[in-house]
C-alpha positions as CSV (number, residue, x, y, z in Angstrom):
1,M,0.0,0.0,0.0
2,R,1.2,3.4,-0.9
3,V,0.6,6.5,1.3
4,V,0.2,10.1,0.2
5,L,0.6,12.8,2.8
6,A,-1.1,16.1,2.3
7,Q,1.0,19.2,2.6
8,P,0.1,21.4,4.3
9,R,-1.4,19.5,7.2
10,G,-1.5,19.8,11.0
11,F,-0.7,22.8,13.1
12,C,-1.4,26.3,11.8
13,A,0.2,29.5,13.0
14,G,-2.7,30.3,15.4
15,V,-2.5,26.9,17.0
16,E,1.3,27.0,17.3
17,R,1.0,30.5,18.9
18,A,-1.7,29.3,21.4
19,I,0.3,26.3,22.5
20,A,3.5,28.4,22.8
21,I,1.6,30.9,25.0
22,V,0.7,28.2,27.5
23,E,4.2,26.7,27.5
24,K,5.9,30.1,27.9
25,A,3.5,31.1,30.6
26,L,4.1,27.9,32.5
27,E,7.9,28.7,32.2
28,V,7.5,32.3,33.4
29,Y,4.7,32.1,36.0
30,G,4.8,28.4,37.0
31,A,2.0,26.0,37.7
32,P,-0.9,25.8,38.2
33,L,-1.9,27.9,35.2
34,Y,-5.5,28.1,34.1
35,V,-6.9,27.9,30.6
36,R,-10.5,28.8,29.8
37,H,-11.8,26.1,27.5
38,E,-9.5,23.7,25.6
39,I,-6.6,25.8,24.3
40,V,-7.2,24.0,20.9
41,H,-9.4,21.1,20.0
42,N,-7.1,18.2,20.4
43,R,-7.0,15.7,23.3
44,W,-3.3,14.9,22.8
45,V,-2.3,18.6,23.0
46,V,-4.6,19.2,26.0
47,D,-3.3,16.2,27.9
48,S,0.3,17.1,27.2
49,L,-0.2,20.6,28.6
50,R,-2.2,19.3,31.6
51,R,0.8,17.1,32.5
52,K,2.9,20.3,32.5
53,G,0.6,22.0,35.0
54,A,-2.2,23.6,32.9
55,V,-5.7,23.4,34.4
56,F,-8.5,23.6,31.9
57,V,-11.8,25.2,33.1
58,D,-15.1,26.0,31.4
59,D,-15.7,29.2,33.4
60,L,-13.7,31.9,35.1
61,S,-15.5,31.2,38.3
62,H,-13.3,28.1,38.7
63,V,-10.2,30.3,38.6
64,P,-8.9,31.5,42.0
65,D,-8.1,35.2,42.5
66,G,-4.5,36.0,41.7
67,A,-4.1,33.2,39.3
68,T,-2.9,33.3,35.7
69,V,-5.6,32.5,33.1
70,I,-5.3,32.1,29.3
71,F,-8.1,32.5,26.9
72,S,-8.2,29.8,24.2
73,A,-7.4,30.2,20.5
74,H,-11.1,30.2,19.7
75,G,-11.7,33.6,21.4
76,V,-14.1,34.7,24.1
77,S,-17.1,37.1,24.4
78,K,-16.7,40.6,25.6
79,A,-18.5,39.6,28.8
80,V,-15.8,37.0,29.6
81,A,-13.0,39.4,28.7
82,Q,-14.5,42.0,31.0
83,E,-14.9,39.5,33.8
84,G,-11.2,38.8,33.5
85,Q,-10.4,42.5,33.7
86,R,-12.6,43.0,36.8
87,R,-11.1,40.0,38.7
88,P,-7.7,40.1,40.2
89,L,-6.3,37.8,37.5
90,R,-3.3,37.8,35.2
91,V,-5.0,37.3,31.8
92,L,-3.2,36.2,28.7
93,D,-5.2,36.1,25.4
94,A,-4.3,33.3,23.0
95,T,-7.2,34.1,20.6
96,C,-6.1,33.5,17.0
97,P,-5.4,36.8,15.3
98,L,-7.6,35.7,12.4
99,V,-10.5,35.2,14.8
100,E,-9.8,38.6,16.3
101,K,-10.1,40.1,12.8
102,V,-13.7,38.7,12.6
103,H,-14.4,40.1,16.0
104,R,-13.3,43.6,14.9
105,Q,-15.5,43.3,11.7
106,A,-18.5,42.4,13.8
107,V,-18.1,45.4,16.1
108,R,-17.4,47.8,13.2
109,L,-20.4,46.6,11.2
110,N,-22.7,46.9,14.2
111,A,-21.4,50.4,14.9
112,E,-22.2,51.3,11.2
113,G,-25.8,50.2,11.7
114,Y,-25.7,46.8,9.9
115,R,-27.7,43.8,10.9
116,V,-24.9,41.2,11.3
117,I,-25.4,37.6,10.2
118,L,-22.7,35.1,11.2
119,I,-22.3,31.9,9.1
120,G,-21.1,29.3,11.5
121,H,-21.9,26.3,13.8
122,P,-24.1,27.3,16.8
123,G,-22.5,26.2,20.0
124,H,-18.9,26.2,18.7
125,P,-16.6,28.2,21.1
126,E,-15.5,30.5,18.2
127,V,-19.0,31.3,17.3
128,E,-20.0,31.9,20.9
129,G,-17.0,34.3,21.2
130,T,-17.9,36.1,18.0
131,V,-21.6,36.5,18.9
132,G,-20.5,37.8,22.3
133,Q,-18.8,40.8,20.7
134,L,-22.1,42.5,20.3
135,P,-25.0,43.1,22.7
136,P,-27.5,40.2,23.0
137,G,-29.7,39.9,19.9
138,N,-27.5,41.9,17.6
139,M,-26.1,39.0,15.6
140,E,-27.9,36.1,14.0
141,V,-26.2,32.7,13.4
142,I,-27.0,30.6,10.4
143,R,-25.5,27.2,9.7
144,D,-26.7,26.3,6.2
145,E,-28.8,27.4,3.2
146,Q,-32.0,26.2,4.8
147,A,-31.4,28.6,7.7
148,V,-31.2,31.5,5.3
149,T,-34.9,31.0,4.5
150,M,-35.8,31.3,8.2
151,L,-34.2,34.7,8.6
152,P,-36.8,37.5,9.1
153,N,-37.1,40.2,6.4
154,C,-34.8,43.2,6.9
155,N,-37.1,45.8,5.3
156,E,-34.7,48.8,4.7
157,Q,-32.1,47.7,7.3
158,K,-28.5,47.3,6.0
159,V,-27.4,43.6,6.2
160,A,-23.8,42.2,6.3
161,Y,-22.4,38.7,6.9
162,I,-19.2,37.4,8.5
163,T,-18.1,33.8,8.9
164,Q,-16.5,31.4,11.3
165,T,-12.9,30.9,10.3
166,T,-12.9,27.1,10.1
167,L,-15.8,26.4,7.7
168,S,-16.0,24.4,4.4
169,L,-15.2,26.8,1.6
170,D,-17.6,25.2,-0.8
171,E,-20.5,24.9,1.6
172,T,-20.0,28.5,2.8
173,A,-20.0,29.8,-0.8
174,Q,-23.4,28.1,-1.3
175,V,-24.8,29.8,1.8
176,V,-23.4,33.2,0.7
177,D,-25.1,32.7,-2.7
178,R,-28.4,32.1,-0.9
179,L,-27.9,35.2,1.3
180,R,-27.2,37.3,-1.8
181,D,-30.4,36.0,-3.4
182,R,-32.3,36.9,-0.3
183,F,-30.6,40.2,0.4
184,P,-29.1,41.5,-2.9
185,T,-27.3,44.5,-1.2
186,I,-25.8,42.4,1.6
187,R,-22.2,43.5,2.5
188,S,-19.5,40.9,2.5
189,P,-16.2,40.9,4.4
190,G,-13.4,42.9,2.7
191,R,-11.5,39.6,2.6
192,E,-12.8,36.1,3.2
193,D,-13.0,35.3,6.9
194,I,-12.2,31.6,6.4
195,C,-8.6,31.4,7.4
196,Y,-5.7,30.6,5.1
197,A,-4.8,27.4,6.9
198,T,-8.4,26.1,6.5
199,Q,-8.3,27.0,2.8
200,N,-4.9,25.4,2.3
201,R,-5.8,22.1,4.1
202,Q,-9.1,21.8,2.2
203,N,-7.3,22.4,-1.1
204,A,-4.8,19.7,-0.2
205,V,-7.5,17.2,0.8
206,K,-9.2,17.8,-2.6
207,A,-6.0,16.9,-4.3
208,L,-5.7,13.8,-2.1
209,A,-9.2,12.7,-3.0
210,R,-8.3,12.6,-6.7
211,R,-5.4,10.2,-6.0
212,C,-6.4,8.0,-3.1
213,D,-8.8,5.2,-2.4
214,L,-9.2,6.1,1.2
215,I,-8.4,9.2,3.3
216,L,-7.7,9.3,7.0
217,V,-8.1,12.7,8.7
218,L,-6.3,13.0,12.1
219,G,-8.2,15.4,14.3
220,A,-10.6,15.7,17.3
221,P,-14.3,15.0,16.9
222,N,-15.1,18.5,18.2
223,S,-12.6,20.1,15.8
224,S,-14.5,22.1,13.2
225,N,-11.7,22.3,10.7
226,S,-11.0,18.5,11.0
227,N,-14.6,17.6,10.4
228,R,-14.7,19.9,7.4
229,L,-11.6,18.0,5.9
230,R,-13.5,14.7,6.1
231,E,-16.6,16.2,4.6
232,V,-14.6,17.8,1.7
233,A,-12.9,14.5,1.0
234,E,-16.2,12.8,0.8
235,R,-17.8,15.4,-1.4
236,E,-14.8,14.9,-3.8
237,G,-15.8,11.2,-4.0
238,A,-13.3,9.6,-1.6
239,K,-14.1,7.4,1.3
240,A,-12.8,9.2,4.4
241,Y,-12.7,8.7,8.2
242,L,-11.9,11.2,11.0
243,I,-9.7,9.6,13.7
244,E,-8.1,10.9,16.8
245,S,-5.1,8.6,16.7
246,A,-3.8,5.4,15.1
247,S,-5.7,3.3,17.7
248,D,-9.0,4.4,16.0
249,V,-8.1,2.7,12.7
250,H,-10.1,-0.3,11.8
251,M,-7.9,-2.5,9.7
252,E,-10.8,-3.7,7.5
253,W,-11.0,-0.1,6.2
254,L,-7.7,-0.8,4.4
255,T,-8.9,-3.9,2.5
256,D,-8.3,-3.4,-1.2
257,V,-6.8,0.1,-0.6
258,A,-3.9,0.6,-3.0
259,T,-3.3,4.3,-2.1
260,L,-4.0,5.8,1.3
261,G,-4.2,9.5,1.8
262,I,-3.4,11.0,5.2
263,T,-4.0,14.6,6.4
264,A,-4.4,16.3,9.8
265,G,-6.5,19.1,11.1
266,A,-5.0,22.4,12.1
267,S,-5.0,21.5,15.8
268,A,-3.5,18.0,15.3
269,P,0.3,17.6,16.0
270,E,2.6,15.9,13.6
271,V,3.4,13.2,16.2
272,L,0.0,11.7,15.5
273,V,0.8,11.4,11.8
274,E,4.1,9.7,12.7
275,G,2.3,7.4,15.0
276,L,-0.2,6.4,12.4
277,L,2.5,5.6,9.8
278,Q,4.3,3.5,12.4
279,H,1.1,1.7,13.4
280,L,0.4,0.9,9.7
281,G,4.0,-0.3,9.2
282,I,4.6,2.3,6.5
283,N,8.2,3.2,5.8
284,D,9.5,6.3,4.1
285,E,10.0,4.7,0.7
286,H,6.3,4.1,0.4
287,V,5.3,7.7,1.4
288,E,4.7,10.5,-1.1
289,I,4.2,14.1,-0.2
290,L,1.5,15.9,-2.1
291,S,2.2,19.6,-1.7
292,V,-0.3,22.2,-2.8
293,S,1.0,25.3,-1.0
294,E,3.7,26.5,1.4
295,E,3.0,28.2,4.8
296,N,5.4,30.4,6.6
297,L,3.2,32.7,8.6
298,V,4.2,33.2,12.3
299,F,2.1,35.0,14.9
300,P,4.1,36.7,17.7
301,L,3.5,36.0,21.4
302,P,1.8,38.6,23.6
303,R,4.1,41.4,24.6
304,E,3.9,40.5,28.3
305,L,5.4,37.1,27.5
306,I,8.0,38.4,25.1
307,N,9.2,40.9,27.7
308,A,9.1,38.4,30.6
309,K,12.3,37.5,32.2
């Protein structure tokens, strides 16, 4: 069996920055260090940081006064950020800069009098953080084309849309088309909100699907971008499974598979890819790299960590 690895795959700049913030803060401030929500959606990453002294909580009420707390890469609502400022806490923000860009768009559009529609998955931490940038009721979340038909008429009100950063490019385009049919003057983002890493990984998995009998996507079941990779592969006609690690592979999946494609979501570490290859007994001479783009973006750490002794 031949294996084709997608390139790029795995960690994006936002995930690398978020993990580096936790590791550097542990080095500077020591343990325990609190992280609101999973820093990124990957059990291996979370467990690794937990062993180093990170404590993951769902609410700031579980963080004692005087402690250091980090907001996850998915971002938080203004209410959560304000609570962190009111409390005697040392707060470090690991929100991905590309998510912050969407937050700023939402605030600006609202200030300009637009009715803001967010294309995203209700309940996802990134969506909750983005909705929480505006007063309650000032942003509507839609998931798919059907949800567009449920939106109330806007009369003469200006309408704009923004999107979650980890969506499927193709499905989002369909929703946007439906929004434009419904609201012909709707304002779009100056640049697409779906992040470069999501776009690159979806393009790579499309290329994999044209070459492979089966695609395995390494990523967490609650990872939006990982789930989208599996869906993109399937829409391109390939059989695909989302797995957290090599132990999730059912060997019967590989029956009659001549070429296996492997990729990883933006929050999945490369060690999981290496573990999968080892588990399958694949050596380097049977591995091909399918590269569709190069990534060299790096996001800096917060100033307080850069200047810390």
